[in-house]
C-alpha positions in Angstrom: -1.5 -22.3 -4.6 0.1 -24.1 -1.6 0.5 -27.7 -2.1 -1.1 -30.3 0.3 2.1 -31.4 1.4 2.9 -28.2 2.9 -0.7 -27.4 3.8 -1.0 -30.5 6.1 2.2 -29.7 7.6 1.4 -26.2 8.4 -2.2 -27.0 9.6 -1.1 -29.5 12.1 1.5 -27.2 13.5 -0.8 -24.4 13.9 -3.2 -26.7 15.5 -0.6 -28.0 18.2 0.5 -24.4 19.0 -3.1 -23.2 19.3 -3.7 -26.0 21.7 -0.5 -25.0 23.8 -1.3 -21.3 23.7 -4.9 -22.0 25.1 -3.4 -23.7 28.3 -4.4 -22.2 31.5 -0.6 -21.9 32.4 -0.3 -19.1 29.7 -2.7 -16.8 31.6 -0.6 -17.6 34.8 2.4 -16.7 32.9 1.0 -13.2 31.8 -0.2 -12.5 35.4 3.3 -13.3 36.8 5.0 -11.1 34.2 2.6 -8.3 34.8 3.0 -8.5 38.6 6.7 -8.8 38.3 7.2 -5.8 36.0 5.2 -3.8 38.4 7.4 -4.5 41.3 5.2 -7.0 43.0 6.8 -9.6 45.1 6.3 -12.8 43.1 8.8 -15.5 42.3 11.7 -14.9 39.8 10.3 -15.5 36.2 12.4 -17.3 33.8 12.9 -16.9 29.9 14.8 -19.3 27.6 15.3 -17.1 24.6 16.1 -18.4 21.2 19.5 -17.4 20.2 20.6 -19.9 17.8 19.7 -23.4 19.3 16.7 -23.5 17.1 18.7 -23.3 14.0 20.7 -26.4 15.4 18.1 -28.6 16.6 14.6 -27.2 15.1 15.5 -26.3 11.7 17.0 -29.5 10.4 13.2 -30.9 11.3 11.6 -28.6 8.7 9.6 -30.4 6.0 8.0 -27.7 3.9 9.1 -27.3 0.5 8.1 -23.5 0.1 10.8 -21.4 1.4 8.2 -18.7 2.8 6.3 -21.3 4.6 9.7 -22.9 6.0 10.4 -19.9 8.0 6.8 -19.7 9.6 6.9 -23.7 10.2 10.2 -22.8 12.2 8.5 -20.1 14.2 5.6 -22.9 15.0 8.0 -25.8 15.7 10.1 -23.4 18.2 6.9 -22.9 20.0 6.3 -26.4 20.5 9.7 -27.0 21.6 9.6 -23.8 23.9 6.8 -25.6 25.9 9.2 -28.3 26.8 11.3 -26.2 28.7 8.6 -25.2 31.1 10.1 -21.8 31.6 7.8 -18.6 31.9 7.5 -17.9 28.0 4.1 -16.9 27.0 3.1 -18.9 23.8 0.4 -16.6 22.1 -2.6 -17.8 20.2 -1.5 -16.2 16.9 1.2 -16.3 14.2 3.1 -13.2 13.1 3.1 -12.0 9.7 5.8 -9.0 9.1 4.1 -6.5 6.6 6.5 -5.8 3.6 8.3 -2.5 4.1 9.0 0.0 1.4 12.5 1.1 2.2 14.1 4.6 1.2 16.8 2.8 -0.9 18.9 -0.5 -0.5 18.5 -0.4 3.3 16.5 1.5 6.1 18.8 4.4 5.6 19.4 4.4 1.8 22.7 3.0 0.8 23.5 -0.3 2.5 26.9 -1.8 3.3 28.8 -4.5 2.2 29.3 -7.6 4.2 32.2 -10.2 4.3 30.8 -13.4 5.7 32.9 -15.8 7.5 30.7 -18.6 5.8 30.2 -20.1 9.3 26.5 -20.2 11.0 26.6 -17.6 13.4 30.1 -16.7 12.6 31.9 -13.4 12.3 31.1 -10.9 9.6 32.9 -7.6 8.5 30.8 -4.5 7.4 31.8 -1.9 5.0 31.3 1.3 6.5 28.7 3.6 4.5 29.7 7.2 5.8 33.0 8.4 4.8 32.4 12.0 5.9 30.4 12.9 8.9 29.5 16.4 7.3 28.4 14.8 3.9 25.5 12.5 4.6 24.3 12.5 0.9 24.6 9.1 0.5 21.9 8.3 3.3 18.4 8.8 2.9 15.7 9.9 5.5 13.5 7.1 6.8 9.9 7.1 5.4 7.6 4.7 6.8 5.6 2.9 4.0 3.9 -0.5 3.5 3.8 -2.5 0.3 0.1 -3.4 0.9 -0.3 -5.7 -2.1 3.0 -7.8 -1.3 1.6 -8.0 2.3 -1.9 -9.2 1.1 -0.4 -11.9 -1.0 1.8 -13.3 1.7 -1.3 -13.1 4.0 -3.4 -15.0 1.7 -0.6 -17.6 1.2 -0.5 -18.2 5.0 -4.0 -18.2 5.4 -4.5 -21.0 3.0 -1.4 -22.9 4.5 -2.8 -23.0 7.8 -6.4 -23.4 6.9 -7.8 -20.5 9.3 -7.0 -22.7 12.6 -4.9 -19.9 13.8 -5.2 -16.2 13.9 -2.5 -14.4 11.5 -1.4 -10.9 13.2 -0.1 -8.6 10.5 2.5 -6.5 12.1 2.9 -3.2 10.4 5.3 -1.7 12.9 7.9 0.4 11.4 11.4 -0.8 10.2 12.8 1.7 12.5 11.9 0.0 15.7 13.8 -2.0 18.3 17.3 -2.4 17.4 16.8 -0.6 14.1 15.6 2.4 16.5 18.6 2.5 18.9 20.9 4.4 16.6 23.7 2.6 18.0 23.3 -0.6 15.9 23.0 1.1 12.6 25.5 3.7 13.4 28.1 0.6 14.0 27.1 -0.3 10.2 27.4 3.1 8.7 30.3 4.1 10.5 32.4 1.4 11.9 32.9 0.4 15.6 36.6 1.7 15.9 35.7 4.7 13.8 33.0 5.8 16.0 35.5 6.1 19.0 38.0 8.1 17.0 35.0 10.3 15.8 34.4 11.2 19.6 37.8 12.7 19.9 38.7 13.9 16.3 35.5 15.2 15.2 32.7 15.2 18.1 30.7 17.8 16.3 30.6 15.6 13.1 29.6 12.5 14.9 26.7 14.6 16.6 25.7 15.8 13.1 25.2 12.0 12.2 23.4 11.1 15.3 20.9 14.0 15.0 20.2 12.9 11.6 19.6 9.3 12.5 17.4 10.4 15.8 15.2 12.7 13.8 14.8 10.0 11.0 13.7 7.6 13.5 11.4 9.8 15.4 9.7 10.8 11.8 9.3 7.1 10.8 7.6 6.3 14.2 5.3 9.3 13.8 4.3 8.4 10.6 3.5 4.5 11.7 1.6 6.0 14.7 -0.6 8.6 12.5 -1.1 5.8 9.9 -2.6 3.5 12.7 0.1 0.9 12.1 1.2 0.6 15.8 -0.6 -2.2 17.7 -0.6 -4.1 20.8 1.6 -6.6 19.1 4.4 -3.5 18.6 5.3 -4.0 22.3 9.2 -4.9 22.5 11.2 -5.2 25.7 13.2 -8.4 25.2 11.0 -10.3 27.4 7.1 -10.9 28.0 5.6 -7.7 27.4 3.2 -7.7 30.1 2.7 -4.9 33.0 -0.1 -4.0 35.4 -1.8 -1.1 34.0 -0.6 -1.5 30.4 -2.8 -3.4 27.9 -0.8 -6.5 26.9 0.0 -8.0 23.6 -3.0 -8.8 21.3 -3.3 -9.7 17.7 -4.9 -7.3 15.1 -5.9 -4.9 17.7 -6.9 -1.4 17.7 -4.2 1.2 16.8 -2.3 2.6 19.5 0.1 5.1 20.3 3.7 4.8 21.7 2.5 6.0 25.1 0.7 2.6 25.4 3.6 0.4 24.5 6.8 -0.9 25.9 9.9 0.3 24.2 13.4 -1.3 23.7 16.7 0.4 23.2 20.4 -0.9 23.4 23.8 0.2 23.0 26.0 -2.9 22.4 28.5 -0.9 20.0 29.2 1.3 23.1 30.3 -1.5 25.5 33.8 -0.1 25.6 32.8 3.7 26.0 32.8 5.6 29.2 29.6 6.3 30.8 30.4 10.1 30.3 30.8 9.7 26.6 28.1 7.2 26.2 25.9 9.8 27.7 27.0 12.4 25.4 27.6 10.7 22.1 24.5 8.5 22.2 22.1 8.6 25.1 21.3 12.0 24.8 20.0 11.1 21.2 18.3 8.0 22.5 16.2 9.8 25.3 13.9 11.7 22.8 13.1 8.5 20.9 12.5 6.3 24.2 10.5 8.8 26.2 7.6 8.6 23.9 6.9 5.1 25.2 5.1 3.9 28.3 7.7 2.2 29.5 11.3 1.0 28.3 13.7 -1.7 28.7 17.3 -0.8 28.2 20.5 -3.1 27.1 21.2 -6.4 25.5 24.8 -7.9 25.6 26.6 -4.6 26.5 28.1 -4.2 30.4 26.0 -1.4 32.0 27.5 -2.1 35.4 28.7 1.6 35.6 25.9 3.2 33.7 23.1 2.7 35.8 23.3 6.4 36.9 23.2 7.6 33.4 20.1 5.5 32.6 18.2 7.3 35.5 17.8 10.4 33.2 15.3 8.3 31.3 12.2 8.6 33.5 10.1 5.7 31.9 12.8 3.0 32.2 11.6 -0.1 33.8 14.0 -3.0 32.8 17.9 -3.0 32.5 19.9 -5.7 31.2 22.6 -7.5 33.4 24.6 -9.1 30.8 27.1 -11.9 31.3 29.9 -9.4 30.9 28.2 -7.3 33.9 29.5 -7.4 37.6 25.9 -8.6 38.9 26.8 -7.5 42.5 27.7 -4.0 41.4 24.9 -3.9 39.0 22.3 -4.8 41.8 24.0 -2.1 44.0 23.8 0.5 41.4 20.2 -0.3 40.2 19.2 0.2 43.9 15.8 -1.1 43.4 14.8 1.5 40.8 14.5 -1.1 37.8 13.9 -4.7 37.0 17.1 -6.6 36.4 17.0 -8.8 33.3 19.7 -11.0 34.3 21.4 -12.8 31.5 23.8 -15.6 32.7 26.5 -16.7 30.4 25.2 -19.4 27.9 28.8 -20.7 27.7 29.2 -21.2 31.4 26.0 -22.9 31.6 24.6 -24.9 28.5 26.6 -24.4 25.5 30.2 -26.1 26.0 29.2 -28.6 28.5 26.4 -29.1 31.3 27.8 -29.0 34.8 24.9 -29.0 37.4 27.0 -28.1 40.3 28.5 -25.0 38.5 25.1 -23.8 37.4 23.8 -24.3 40.8 26.7 -21.9 42.0 26.2 -19.4 39.4 22.4 -19.0 40.1 22.8 -19.0 44.0 25.6 -16.4 43.8 23.6 -14.1 41.6 20.6 -14.6 43.6 22.2 -13.6 46.7 23.6 -10.4 45.2 20.1 -9.5 43.9 18.2 -10.2 47.2 20.7 -8.6 49.4 20.4 -5.4 47.4 16.6 -5.5 47.2 16.8 -5.8 43.5 13.9 -7.4 41.5 15.3 -9.7 38.7 14.4 -12.3 36.5 16.4 -14.8 34.6 16.8 -14.6 30.6 19.2 -17.3 28.9 20.0 -15.9 25.7 22.4 -16.1 22.9 22.6 -19.7 23.1 24.4 -20.6 19.8 24.8 -24.2 20.3 23.6 -26.8 22.8 25.7 -29.4 20.9 22.7 -31.0 19.7 21.2 -32.0 23.3 17.8 -30.1 23.8 17.7 -31.5 27.3 20.3 -29.0 28.5 17.7 -26.2 28.3 15.0 -28.2 29.9 17.5 -29.3 32.9 18.5 -25.6 33.3 15.1 -24.4 34.0 14.7 -27.3 36.5 17.9 -26.6 38.1 17.1 -22.7 38.5 13.5 -23.5 39.9 15.2 -26.1 42.4 17.8 -23.5 43.5 15.4 -20.7 44.1 13.1 -22.9 46.0 15.6 -23.8 48.3 
């Protein structure tokens, strides 16, 4: 039974977010992203992505006593703050509840890794590798998509009671092996270790390919199981942006079951940042392609530098968006993209909003990048992410968007 204190907080937050989500501007933003991702000539969309700023400024405002409700209250409060930025984020009229997954062991691949935490918020961590022998994968378990419906229903009832029916609850039954958990690269780093992966490419390339094949096949199996179970819906879209595209049905709560060829997919390779294009292709991308080609369209990349890997990416016929991270050469990326993809440009948060706030410096950064993209006929949007601190000054994000709009209007 949810206490009156928590229920009032959650209901009030849900009402406020519902009001925001119902504004006409949200439909305008949906149309903007849909046209932009279809290579239509529209203004440059702007997206402020939560990368830690909410832990610093929003989490301390939470008042719910129940830990489960606190995390949902955090989401609702973030949406209220997100509106203040006046970027092009689409605030949807529902709240997500992730279904409880039954994993094949301690983690998504059976045996989990040990973690040595620095103890600092967003601080460094060291992971103990799981796979010691590339030819002995007996410690791993094959993925198996299964939902704990009893636990999921209990959490649904609890959240429903807390928000008093004022907002739709979307139950997300997408498989655990989705997004970062389906790019192979992320979990490979945990299972084997970053430095060891590099040695494997030279010392035991066939052994590494044995592990890559096992992971590829497991991900494909789990995703197929979810699809056959009807657990993929229109809220299973994922592209590190707003999942709208002309000709593709956009996100919708508790929608009909869909197949992967009706969805945005996402893949990245942050752990391969220091790997050459040739080795990246041989020891990862060829194993990602069978996973990603199942989707309607795909977004590739996160924080890794893909400057010299655009040619490799062209093998994936349904790729639509590519990350241009703070570590990338913007000009060369624009040239190498050559109008084939939408560039998701991620300006450096440390140079823009984290350490201080210099209006002139930000203007110069935006102008320089905009000039490169325009001269190379490259469609792009701006995504500020991985903002782990704004030194308690939320106005920096509001003013960052204003500066972008002023520069681009000029």
